[in-house]
Each structure stands twice: as C-alpha cells, then as structure tokens.
C-alpha positions as CSV (number, residue, x, y, z in Angstrom):
1,X,18.1,-1.9,-7.2
2,X,14.7,-2.6,-5.7
3,X,12.8,-2.7,-2.4
4,X,9.6,-4.4,-1.3
5,X,7.2,-2.6,1.0
6,X,6.7,-4.5,4.3
7,X,3.0,-3.9,4.5
8,X,1.3,-7.3,4.0
9,X,-2.1,-5.7,3.0
10,X,-0.8,-4.0,-0.2
11,X,2.8,-5.0,-1.1
12,X,4.6,-2.9,-3.7
13,X,8.0,-3.2,-5.3
14,X,10.0,0.0,-5.9
15,X,12.5,-0.5,-8.8
16,X,15.3,1.9,-9.9
17,X,15.5,1.7,-13.6
18,X,18.5,2.5,-15.9
19,X,16.8,5.7,-17.0
20,X,17.1,7.3,-13.6
21,X,13.6,6.6,-12.6
22,X,11.9,4.7,-9.9
23,X,8.8,2.7,-11.0
24,X,6.4,0.8,-8.8
25,X,5.0,-2.7,-9.4
26,X,2.3,-4.4,-7.5
27,X,2.4,-8.0,-6.1
28,X,0.8,-9.3,-9.3
29,X,3.8,-8.0,-11.3
30,X,1.9,-5.1,-13.0
31,X,3.5,-1.7,-13.1
32,X,1.4,0.9,-11.2
33,X,0.2,3.2,-14.1
34,X,1.0,6.9,-14.2
35,X,3.2,6.7,-11.1
36,X,7.0,7.0,-11.1
37,X,9.6,9.2,-9.6
38,X,12.5,11.0,-11.4
39,X,15.0,13.9,-10.7
40,X,16.3,14.7,-14.1
41,X,19.8,13.1,-14.7
42,X,20.3,12.3,-10.9
43,X,20.5,8.6,-10.3
44,X,18.8,6.9,-7.3
45,X,21.4,5.0,-5.3
46,X,19.3,3.6,-2.4
47,X,15.7,2.7,-1.8
48,X,14.2,1.6,1.6
49,X,10.6,1.4,2.6
50,X,9.4,2.4,6.2
51,X,8.9,-0.8,8.2
52,X,5.2,0.1,9.0
53,X,4.0,2.7,6.6
54,X,3.8,3.3,2.9
55,X,6.7,5.7,2.8
56,X,9.8,5.2,0.7
57,X,13.2,6.8,1.4
58,X,15.2,7.5,-1.7
59,X,18.9,8.4,-1.7
60,X,20.2,10.2,-4.9
61,X,23.7,10.3,-6.4
62,X,23.8,14.1,-5.7
63,X,23.7,13.4,-1.9
64,X,20.1,14.5,-1.5
65,X,17.2,12.3,-0.2
66,X,13.4,12.3,-0.8
C-alpha cells in the first residue's frame, strides 16, 4: 500500500513494505535516507496523508494508529 502527499511543493510517497516498515520516496523516485517507520512485528494496514500538511496517519494491524 502507498499514499502520495498532497502538497505540490514537496511531494512524498509513503510505502508500506513487506518487512512491516514504512519508507518514504521523493518525487524523483529516490528513497529518503535514514527515515522509515516501524513498530516491531505489527503491520501497517492503512496510510493517509493530511490534505494540507505533511502529516501521515498510519493504521496498524493491532488497532493502534500513529
């Protein structure tokens, strides 16, 4: 699963990987170095960027959100 930020100035793609991590890729297709999100063995199940700000909501398989 993935989600594009809606900010035209600095678009970022958040991608949930098969290793229970969320990585970030810029609009040139380059992964943002040293920046990812993980919660142990809990899997991300939903990603959604805020429509105006650089804020990402993440739903996890244990029912929690970040």
